[in-house]
C-alpha positions in Angstrom: 0.0 0.0 0.0 1.6 3.3 -1.1 0.5 5.3 1.9 1.2 2.9 4.7 3.5 4.1 7.5 7.0 4.4 6.0 9.5 1.6 7.0 11.8 2.0 4.0 12.7 4.8 1.6 9.7 5.4 -0.8 9.7 3.6 -4.1 9.6 5.6 -7.3 5.9 4.6 -7.6 5.2 6.0 -4.1 7.1 9.2 -5.0 5.0 9.6 -8.1 1.8 9.1 -6.1 2.9 11.6 -3.4 3.9 14.2 -6.0 0.6 13.7 -7.9 -1.4 14.1 -4.7 0.3 17.4 -4.0 -0.3 18.6 -7.5 -3.9 17.4 -7.8 -4.7 19.0 -4.4 -3.2 22.3 -5.6 -4.4 22.4 -9.2 -7.1 19.8 -9.5 -6.9 16.6 -11.4 -7.7 18.3 -14.8 -5.2 21.1 -14.1 -2.2 18.7 -13.9 -0.6 16.9 -16.8 1.6 13.9 -16.9 4.6 16.1 -17.6 3.9 18.1 -14.4 3.9 14.9 -12.3 7.1 13.7 -14.0 8.9 17.0 -13.4 7.9 16.9 -9.7 9.8 13.6 -9.3 12.7 14.4 -11.7 11.7 12.3 -14.7 10.1 13.0 -18.0 6.3 12.8 -18.3 6.5 9.8 -20.7 8.8 8.0 -18.2 5.8 7.9 -15.9 4.3 5.3 -18.2 6.8 2.8 -16.9 5.0 3.0 -13.6 1.4 3.9 -14.5 -0.5 3.4 -17.7 -2.2 6.8 -17.4 -2.9 9.8 -15.2 -6.2 8.2 -14.5 -4.5 5.1 -13.2 -2.4 7.4 -10.9 -5.6 8.8 -9.4 -7.2 5.4 -9.2 -4.3 3.8 -7.3 -4.0 6.9 -5.1 -7.6 6.9 -3.9 -7.9 3.1 -3.7 -4.7 2.9 -1.7 -5.7 5.6 0.8 -9.1 3.9 1.2 -7.4 0.6 1.9 -5.0 2.2 4.4 -7.8 3.9 6.3 -9.9 0.8 6.4 -7.0 -1.6 7.5 -5.8 1.0 10.1 -9.2 1.4 11.6 -9.9 -2.3 11.7 -6.6 -3.1 13.4 -6.9 -0.3 15.9 -10.4 -1.1 16.9 -9.6 -4.8 17.2 -6.7 -4.0 19.6 -8.6 -1.6 21.8 -9.3 -2.7 25.3 -12.9 -1.6 25.5 -15.6 0.4 23.5 -14.5 3.8 24.9 -10.9 3.2 23.9 -12.1 2.0 20.5 -13.7 5.4 19.9 -10.6 7.2 21.1 -8.2 5.2 18.9 -10.5 5.5 15.9 -10.7 9.2 16.2 -7.0 9.6 16.7 -6.4 7.4 13.6 -8.6 9.7 11.4 -7.2 12.9 12.9 -3.6 11.8 12.4 -4.3 10.6 8.9 -6.0 13.9 8.0 -3.3 16.1 9.5 -0.4 14.1 8.0 -2.0 13.8 4.5 -3.9 17.0 3.8 -3.3 16.7 0.0 -4.8 13.2 0.0 -7.8 14.4 1.9 -8.3 17.3 -0.6 -7.9 15.0 -3.6 -10.3 12.4 -2.1 -13.0 15.0 -1.5 -12.6 16.8 -4.8 -11.6 14.3 -7.4 -13.5 11.1 -6.6 -15.8 11.8 -9.5 -12.8 11.8 -11.9 -12.1 8.1 -11.2 -12.8 5.5 -13.9 -15.9 3.5 -13.0 -14.2 0.4 -11.7 -11.9 2.4 -9.5 -14.8 4.6 -8.2 -16.8 1.5 -7.3 -13.8 0.0 -5.5 -13.2 3.2 -3.5 -16.9 3.5 -2.7 -16.9 -0.1 -1.4 -13.9 0.5 0.8 -15.4 3.8 2.0 -18.7 2.1 2.9 -16.7 -0.6 4.9 -14.8 2.2 6.6 -18.0 3.9 7.6 -19.3 0.6 9.0 -16.3 0.3 11.3 -17.2 3.7 12.7 -20.9 2.9 12.9 -20.3 -0.3 14.8 -17.7 1.3 17.0 -20.0 4.2 17.9 -22.9 1.8 18.7 -20.7 -0.4 20.9 -19.5 2.7 22.8 -23.1 4.2 22.8 -25.6 1.3 22.7 -28.5 3.7 23.0 -27.7 5.3 19.7 -29.6 3.8 16.7 -27.9 2.9 13.5 -29.1 5.9 11.4 -27.9 8.3 14.1 -24.6 6.5 14.4 -24.2 6.6 10.6 -25.0 10.3 10.4 -22.7 11.0 13.3 -19.8 9.1 11.6 -20.2 11.2 8.5 -20.4 14.4 10.6 -17.2 13.4 12.3 -15.4 12.9 9.0 -16.5 16.4 8.0 -15.1 17.8 11.2 -11.8 16.0 11.1 -11.3 16.2 7.3 -11.7 20.0 7.4 -8.0 20.2 8.6 -6.5 20.8 5.1 -8.3 24.1 5.2 -7.0 25.4 8.5 -3.5 26.1 9.7 -4.2 28.1 12.8 -2.4 25.8 15.3 0.7 23.7 15.2 0.2 20.0 14.3 0.0 18.6 17.9 -2.3 21.3 19.1 -4.6 20.8 16.1 -4.6 17.0 16.7 -5.5 17.5 20.3 -8.3 20.0 19.5 -9.8 17.8 16.7 -9.6 14.7 18.8 -11.4 16.4 21.8 -14.0 17.9 19.5 -14.6 14.6 17.8 -14.8 12.7 21.1 -17.4 15.3 22.4 -19.3 15.0 19.1 -19.6 11.2 19.6 -21.2 11.8 22.9 -23.6 14.4 21.4 -25.0 11.8 19.0 -28.6 11.0 20.0 
């Protein structure tokens, strides 16, 4: 998975995906050409075709990969949590950290999902639905009195709160993480 926690230097493919994310976030998918992506990683645009068949496939792998990383990270953190309250805290912190550490990816995911090829869009949507289900079931375990529709609406509201981070830079990263986590945790307890 290209956006997993780094354990080795990034591969050329990972470098391309990271550069493309920054460019797509700044200029939009249609505002970036293959030559722009190549230049950002120090190769010619046509050399990108050794790694990806098209700009569309770059976007497809980018959004599929982050959806896979988010889902796998959420599932493992919830599974390892000691109790339902801790599950909520670790799930919130996971999303907060991901959003703060990957603002370009959050922006691209919000804005350019519609530019995916149909098969990629279906795969990303499936992964996103599974990610939402992790949140819904976690919220309901921590707050059994909350019904499924409210837990689902609450999960989407939490994503909106947490994923707004690419648009704000008023605090340093740790302060922002603490603020977002506290707000999200309070929001979970406001779901009724």
